[in-house]
C-alpha positions as CSV (number, residue, x, y, z in Angstrom):
1,X,-196.1,13.7,147.4
2,X,-197.3,9.9,146.9
3,X,-195.6,7.4,148.7
4,X,-194.9,5.5,146.3
5,X,-192.5,7.6,144.8
6,X,-189.9,6.3,148.0
7,X,-189.4,2.9,146.3
8,X,-188.0,1.3,143.3
9,X,-188.9,-1.8,142.5
10,X,-187.2,-3.3,139.1
11,X,-188.1,-6.4,137.0
12,X,-185.3,-7.9,134.1
13,X,-185.1,-10.2,131.6
14,X,-182.1,-11.9,129.5
15,X,-182.1,-12.3,126.5
16,X,-180.6,-13.5,123.2
17,X,-181.3,-11.1,120.0
18,X,-180.3,-11.6,116.6
19,X,-178.3,-8.9,114.8
20,X,-178.8,-8.8,111.5
21,X,-175.1,-7.7,110.3
22,X,-176.4,-8.6,106.3
23,X,-179.4,-9.5,104.9
24,X,-179.3,-13.2,105.5
25,X,-176.4,-13.6,108.8
26,X,-177.5,-13.2,111.9
27,X,-175.2,-12.7,114.8
28,X,-176.3,-13.4,119.1
29,X,-175.8,-10.7,121.1
30,X,-176.8,-11.0,124.7
31,X,-179.1,-8.5,126.2
32,X,-180.8,-7.2,129.5
33,X,-184.0,-5.8,129.4
34,X,-185.0,-4.0,132.3
35,X,-188.1,-2.1,134.2
36,X,-187.8,0.3,137.2
37,X,-190.8,1.7,138.6
38,X,-188.5,4.6,139.8
39,X,-188.6,5.1,136.0
40,X,-192.4,4.4,135.3
41,X,-192.6,5.2,131.6
42,X,-189.0,3.7,130.5
43,X,-187.4,0.6,129.3
44,X,-184.0,0.2,128.9
45,X,-182.5,-2.0,126.8
46,X,-178.7,-3.1,127.8
47,X,-175.8,-4.6,125.3
48,X,-172.9,-5.9,126.5
49,X,-170.0,-6.3,124.2
50,X,-167.2,-8.9,124.3
51,X,-164.7,-7.0,126.8
52,X,-168.0,-5.7,128.9
53,X,-168.4,-2.3,127.9
54,X,-172.6,-1.9,127.9
55,X,-174.3,0.4,125.8
56,X,-178.1,0.9,126.8
57,X,-181.4,2.2,124.8
58,X,-183.8,3.8,126.8
59,X,-187.8,4.3,124.9
60,X,-190.9,4.0,126.1
61,X,-192.2,0.8,127.4
62,X,-195.7,1.9,125.8
63,X,-193.7,1.7,122.6
64,X,-192.3,-1.4,123.3
65,X,-196.1,-2.6,124.3
66,X,-197.3,-1.4,120.7
67,X,-195.0,-2.9,118.6
68,X,-195.9,-6.1,120.4
69,X,-199.1,-6.4,118.3
70,X,-198.2,-3.7,115.5
71,X,-195.8,-1.6,113.9
72,X,-194.8,0.9,116.4
73,X,-192.4,4.2,116.5
74,X,-191.0,6.0,113.4
75,X,-188.3,8.3,115.5
76,X,-184.5,6.0,116.7
77,X,-186.5,3.4,118.2
78,X,-189.0,1.1,116.0
79,X,-190.7,-2.2,117.1
80,X,-192.8,-4.6,114.9
81,X,-194.0,-8.2,114.8
82,X,-193.2,-10.9,112.5
83,X,-193.3,-14.7,112.0
84,X,-190.6,-16.8,111.5
85,X,-193.3,-20.1,110.2
86,X,-194.4,-21.3,113.8
87,X,-192.1,-19.2,116.0
88,X,-193.3,-15.1,116.8
89,X,-190.8,-12.5,116.5
90,X,-190.3,-9.3,117.9
91,X,-187.8,-7.0,115.4
92,X,-186.4,-4.0,117.1
93,X,-184.8,-1.5,114.5
94,X,-182.6,1.1,116.4
95,X,-181.1,3.9,114.9
96,X,-178.6,6.6,115.5
97,X,-176.1,9.6,113.4
98,X,-176.6,7.7,110.1
99,X,-176.3,3.9,111.0
100,X,-178.9,1.8,112.1
101,X,-178.9,-2.3,114.2
102,X,-181.5,-4.8,113.0
103,X,-182.4,-7.2,115.9
104,X,-185.1,-10.5,116.2
105,X,-186.4,-11.6,118.9
106,X,-188.4,-14.6,119.8
107,X,-191.8,-12.4,121.3
108,X,-192.9,-14.5,124.0
109,X,-190.8,-14.2,126.2
110,X,-190.6,-10.4,125.9
111,X,-194.2,-10.0,126.4
112,X,-194.5,-12.4,129.7
113,X,-191.5,-9.3,130.9
114,X,-193.8,-6.5,129.6
115,X,-197.0,-8.1,131.5
116,X,-194.8,-8.5,134.3
117,X,-193.3,-5.5,134.1
118,X,-196.9,-4.0,134.2
119,X,-197.7,-6.3,137.5
120,X,-195.5,-3.4,139.1
121,X,-196.9,-0.6,137.3
122,X,-200.6,-1.0,136.0
123,X,-200.6,0.6,132.3
124,X,-201.5,4.1,132.4
125,X,-201.2,4.2,136.1
126,X,-197.6,5.4,135.3
127,X,-197.7,9.2,135.9
128,X,-198.9,9.4,139.8
129,X,-195.4,8.2,140.5
130,X,-194.0,10.9,138.9
131,X,-193.6,13.9,141.7
132,X,-194.8,16.7,139.3
133,X,-194.1,19.6,142.1
134,X,-190.1,18.7,141.6
135,X,-190.6,18.5,137.5
136,X,-191.5,21.3,137.6
137,X,-190.0,23.7,140.0
138,X,-186.7,22.2,138.3
139,X,-187.9,23.5,135.3
140,X,-188.7,26.7,136.9
141,X,-185.1,27.0,138.0
142,X,-182.4,30.0,135.8
């Protein structure tokens, strides 16, 4: 078993995403984007409402990486770049149970955060952190 499985590093960023409620109406939503070496393929996007309840969406770090440069995803999470004048934006569409939510945010801070996550665990090396023997054993249980 690789020694690296026993440590866990985390990279987080707080971001305000604009949620589009109607075509032209955007409401700011406080979020936290998190990457953990213990879950090397995924990122987590946490939304906190006014009463403190947190809703989390977990999706592929590669999906976010690809979405920074072109339309990515075809399931519950879609990500793509956009421009608002001089300001590069990132669009995130989340879908669940027949409903959806569209968010935008400045892409530069997200790109810098993503780069820091690649400093923790370089892209393409994630599978070296998985204890595949334990995964296979858990799949073989009756």
